[in-house]
C-alpha positions, -999 to 999 in steps of 0.1 A, spaced: -290 -674 -3 -316 -696 10 -305 -726 32 -310 -760 23 -346 -771 30 -350 -792 61 -375 -796 89 -373 -776 121 -380 -800 150 -389 -787 183 -398 -802 216 -435 -809 221 -455 -782 238 -476 -786 268 -515 -796 266 -507 -826 243 -497 -806 212 -475 -827 192 -442 -816 175 -447 -801 140 -423 -807 112 -421 -772 99 -407 -776 64 -388 -747 47 -386 -748 9 -371 -724 -17 -399 -701 -29 -416 -708 -61 -419 -683 -89 -398 -651 -96 -395 -638 -60 -363 -646 -45 -364 -637 -7 -342 -632 23 -332 -665 38 -361 -690 38 -385 -685 69 -364 -682 99 -337 -704 90 -310 -677 84 -314 -655 112 -285 -668 134 -304 -693 156 -302 -730 160 -322 -752 137 -331 -773 167 -316 -805 157 -278 -802 155 -279 -810 119 -251 -815 95 -263 -788 74 -255 -759 97 -236 -773 126 -263 -762 149 -263 -726 139 -277 -713 107 -260 -687 84 -262 -651 97 -252 -637 63 -271 -605 54 -305 -609 38 -305 -604 -1 -331 -581 -15 -362 -596 -29 -365 -585 -64 -400 -572 -68 -407 -579 -106 -418 -551 -128 -454 -551 -141 -474 -579 -128 -476 -588 -92 -489 -622 -97 -471 -652 -82 -478 -690 -85 -501 -704 -61 -490 -726 -33 -502 -763 -32 -519 -773 0 -498 -788 28 -501 -822 42 -505 -829 77 -467 -836 82 -458 -800 70 -481 -782 92 -467 -758 118 -479 -747 152 -502 -717 151 -515 -693 176 -548 -677 164 -553 -643 181 -588 -627 181 -596 -593 197 -631 -587 211 -648 -555 224 -685 -560 229 -687 -584 201 -706 -612 217 -731 -616 189 -701 -624 165 -683 -651 187 -704 -682 180 -702 -681 143 -663 -673 144 -655 -701 169 -679 -726 154 -662 -721 119 -627 -724 136 -639 -757 152 -647 -771 117 -611 -764 105 -593 -794 87 -562 -785 107 -551 -808 135 -564 -794 168 -530 -803 185 -514 -778 163 -532 -747 170 -546 -726 200 -571 -698 199 -563 -668 221 -593 -644 228 -581 -610 239 -609 -592 253 -607 -555 258 -630 -547 286 -663 -560 271 -693 -554 291 -719 -573 270 -715 -609 283 -687 -619 259 -665 -633 286 -694 -652 302 -702 -668 268 -667 -679 262 -663 -695 296 -696 -714 292 -696 -725 254 -660 -723 243 -637 -739 268 -611 -746 242 -606 -709 237 -577 -695 258 -593 -662 272 -572 -631 282 -591 -601 299 -581 -566 298 -600 -541 321 -604 -515 293 -601 -511 256 -564 -510 249 -569 -509 210 -563 -533 183 -525 -530 181 -517 -534 216 -542 -563 219 -527 -581 191 -492 -576 205 -504 -591 238 -517 -621 218 -483 -625 201 -467 -628 234 -489 -656 244 -478 -677 215 -450 -692 231 -431 -716 208 -459 -713 179 -441 -706 145 -469 -686 129 -493 -661 143 -527 -656 127 -546 -624 134 -585 -627 130 -614 -603 136 -642 -616 158 -667 -608 130 -652 -634 106 -662 -671 98 -638 -692 79 -638 -720 53 -626 -754 64 -593 -752 47 -586 -716 56 -559 -720 80 -539 -748 60 -539 -725 30 -531 -694 47 -498 -706 62 -489 -726 33 -467 -698 15 -450 -690 48 -441 -728 55 -426 -731 21 -405 -701 25 -421 -679 -3 -430 -652 21 -432 -640 56 -467 -629 58 -501 -638 41 -534 -621 37 -567 -641 30 -594 -636 5 -622 -619 26 -656 -620 12 -689 -602 24 -708 -622 49 -732 -636 23 -701 -646 0 -715 -625 -31 -689 -597 -31 -651 -591 -23 -643 -574 9 -605 -578 4 -583 -594 -20 -549 -580 -10 -540 -544 -2 -524 -512 -14 -527 -474 -8 -525 -441 -25 -495 -420 -21 -506 -403 12 -513 -433 29 -550 -440 24 -556 -478 23 -571 -497 -5 -587 -531 0 -583 -545 -36 -617 -555 -49 -637 -540 -22 -674 -545 -30 -667 -558 -64 -684 -590 -76 -665 -623 -74 -641 -626 -106 -613 -648 -116 -588 -620 -113 -593 -624 -75 -585 -661 -77 -549 -653 -87 -521 -653 -60 -500 -621 -58 -479 -599 -39 -496 -575 -15 -483 -544 2 -499 -552 34 -519 -581 50 -554 -572 62 -553 -573 101 -588 -589 100 -575 -623 84 -537 -625 82 -507 -648 91 -473 -639 99 -440 -656 109 -439 -652 146 -401 -642 148 -404 -618 118 -434 -601 134 -413 -594 164 -383 -585 144 -400 -558 123 -415 -542 155 -450 -557 157 -481 -536 154 -475 -500 163 -493 -494 195 -495 -457 192 -519 -463 162 -545 -478 185 -565 -492 155 -570 -485 119 -539 -485 95 -519 -504 117 -519 -532 93 -509 -508 64 -480 -496 85 -470 -531 97 -471 -544 60 -452 -515 45 -426 -518 72 -422 -556 66 -414 -548 30 -389 -520 39 -370 -545 62 -365 -571 34 -395 -593 38 -426 -601 16 -463 -605 18 -486 -626 -5 -523 -627 -10 -537 -662 -8 -570 -666 -26 -575 -702 -15 -577 -691 22 -613 -679 23 -631 -661 49 -664 -640 53 -666 -606 71 -691 -583 88 -674 -551 77 -667 -526 104 -696 -540 127 -679 -530 158 -666 -496 150 -702 -483 146 -703 -481 185 -675 -454 186 -683 -417 180 -674 -407 144 -650 -379 155 -629 -403 176 -627 -428 145 -617 -398 124 -586 -389 143 -573 -424 137 -584 -426 102 -567 -393 93 -536 -394 117 -525 -430 111 -520 -426 72 -499 -397 80 -477 -415 104 -473 -446 83 -462 -423 53 -438 -403 77 -422 -436 91 -418 -455 59 -410 -434 29 -373 -430 22 -358 -396 27 -359 -384 -9 -396 -393 -14 -408 -379 21 -392 -346 12 -412 -345 -19 -445 -363 -6 -449 -348 30 -460 -312 19 -486 -327 -4 -500 -350 23 -504 -322 47 -519 -300 23 -546 -325 12 -553 -332 49 -557 -295 56 -582 -293 26 -601 -321 40 -603 -305 73 -615 -273 58 -644 -291 39 -655 -308 71 -656 -274 89 -685 -263 66 -671 -227 64 -676 -225 27 -662 -192 14 -661 -180 51 -674 -145 45 -676 -137 82 -638 -139 84 -632 -116 54 -621 -81 63 -636 -69 31 -670 -80 43 -669 -60 76 -699 -41 86 -699 -6 73 -718 7 101 -698 36 121 -683 18 151 -690 47 173 -728 49 167 -750 31 192 -761 7 165 -726 -1 155 -717 -8 190 -746 -32 194 -737 -48 161 -701 -53 170 -713 -67 204 -736 -92 188 -709 -103 163 -684 -110 191 -709 -130 210 -719 -151 180 -683 -156 171 -676 -165 207 -700 -194 209 -695 -206 171 -678 -241 173 -659 -262 149 -678 -294 139 -664 -325 156 -652 -340 125 -633 -309 115 -618 -306 151 -608 -343 148 -590 -336 115 -568 -309 133 -563 -331 162 -548 -358 138 -526 -334 118 -512 -320 150 -505 -355 165 -477 -355 138 -466 -319 135 -470 -312 171 -447 -344 182 -422 -338 153 -392 -349 175 -412 -380 188 -420 -392 152 -387 -384 139 -372 -406 162 -397 -434 154 -389 -428 117 -353 -431 123 -357 -466 140 -375 -478 108 -351 -462 83 -322 -476 102 -334 -511 93 -342 -505 56 -332 -533 33 -352 -525 3 -356 -493 -17 -388 -474 -22 -385 -482 -60 -390 -518 -53 -420 -512 -30 -439 -485 -46 -454 -508 -74 -473 -524 -46 -493 -495 -39 -519 -506 -66 -533 -469 -73 -509 -443 -58 -525 -415 -75 -561 -424 -64 -580 -391 -55 -602 -399 -25 -626 -368 -27 -647 -356 -55 -651 -320 -43 -637 -297 -72 -613 -278 -52 -599 -309 -36 -594 -326 -69 -578 -294 -84 -553 -294 -55 -547 -331 -58 -538 -326 -95 -517 -294 -89 -497 -310 -64 -490 -341 -85 -474 -317 -111 -459 -292 -87 -443 -318 -64 -433 -341 -91 -457 -371 -78 -466 -380 -114 -429 -388 -122 -425 -408 -89 -454 -429 -95 -456 -431 -132 -467 -464 -146 -474 -478 -112 -512 -482 -112 -520 -520 -109 -557 -522 -100 -585 -537 -120 -611 -510 -108 -610 -475 -92 -612 -482 -56 -645 -475 -35 -640 -453 -6 
C-alpha cells in the first residue's frame, strides 16, 4: 500500500538553499508501485507527523503490475514551485571542453529555483583545458577532479556521494543542452510517486530527429534507444514505461539509486544504464519516459577519441554481463547458450577468416614432406602462421567473452546478489524489452544462427507477442 500523501520536510541545506516540500502522491494510471517514493522504507518522515508516528511503514513492497499490451501511461502535470525537490545534477567530463559552455548555459536558463539544485562536474583527468574553463567561467559548478579516467559508472557514483540530502539525482552528459522546463518535467513523476526513475526525450542537436525516447533491448542484451534517428512523431510525445533510463539524461530517487546498487563500476562505460534500469525493475521499482523533458544531444561525441577495439570490449562484454546478472534462473539457462553462440559468431565475422582454408586439414599441401621443396614450404607456412595476427576487433570480442566465462565464480556471486533482491518476475519485465528478437547482424550465417537458436532454445516461446516497437531498431 502507498502511504498517505504528505510533504517530506527537511532542514535547510548550507549555501542558502531553502527547504523543499517534497510531495508524495499516489501514482496516476494503472501502475501501482511499491510504497510511494521513499516514504515506506522504514525511515523517519522528518516531521514526527501523526500519519506515521515518526517512522513509516516497513511492510514489504507489493509488485507493480506491468499491464499487458500497451506500455503507455498518463502524462504528469508540471510541478509548481512548492512541490519541487532538491536535486543534484551530475555531469561527467573527459576532454569535453568544447561541449561545456552549451551545456552549462542551458542549465543556467532552467525555470527551476537555483536554490534547489546543484551542478557537480566530475572531471575524469581531462587535459584539454576543461578544468580551467569551469573555474574561470562557471563558478556555480562544483568541480571534482580525478587524476585519470575512472569511467562513466564510477564517476557517476562519485557524484551521487556528493548529493548530501538531495532527494533526486540527475545524470546528464556533457554534450547535452536542455530546454528551460527540462528539470521540472523530468523529476515530476518521481515526486508524484509514479515511478522511481525517469528518462528524457533526447533529440539530435538540431532537434530534427529522435535520439532516444525510452529504452529496451533484444534478448541477448543489445540496447535499443527507442526512436533513434527517426523523424519527430506524435508517438514519441506519449509517456510510457521504459526498461531503462538513458544515462545521458535521466533522473532517479537518490535512496533508490543507492538501494539497487548504483551503476556497476565494473562496466566502466556503456550499458551501465541498461543494467541499472533492468536491475531497478527486478528489485520492484519502475521507470518512465517523460516526453515533456526535452534535451538535445551530440551522439557519441567523446567516445570517438578511444580506439575502437577498447570500446568493442565494453560493447560486447557489458550486454553479456547485464543478462547474466538480471535474467531469472529459468530464463538464463535457456538464453545463455544462445547469447554466447551469437557473440562467438560475431567474433568470427570480425576475424575475417572467411572459410579459413589454411586451417583445414583437407587443404594441406600434397608436396612430400621429405623433399627439399616440401621442407621449404613447411618452414614458410610456419613462419607465415606465426606472424598472422587476429584483427584487434576480433581479439576484443574474445576478451569480452572471456571476461564473463573466465571469471565465472566472480560473476556468479554478483548475480546471486541481484537475484537475492528480486521482487518482480521476468514475465512482468520482458514486455519492456520492446524488440526481444531483433537480429543485429545482416550476414546470412548470423541470421541463420539467430533463427535456429530461437527455435532450438524456445526463445520464440519466451518472447511471443512481446514486440512493442514502432520501427525496426537502427544499429
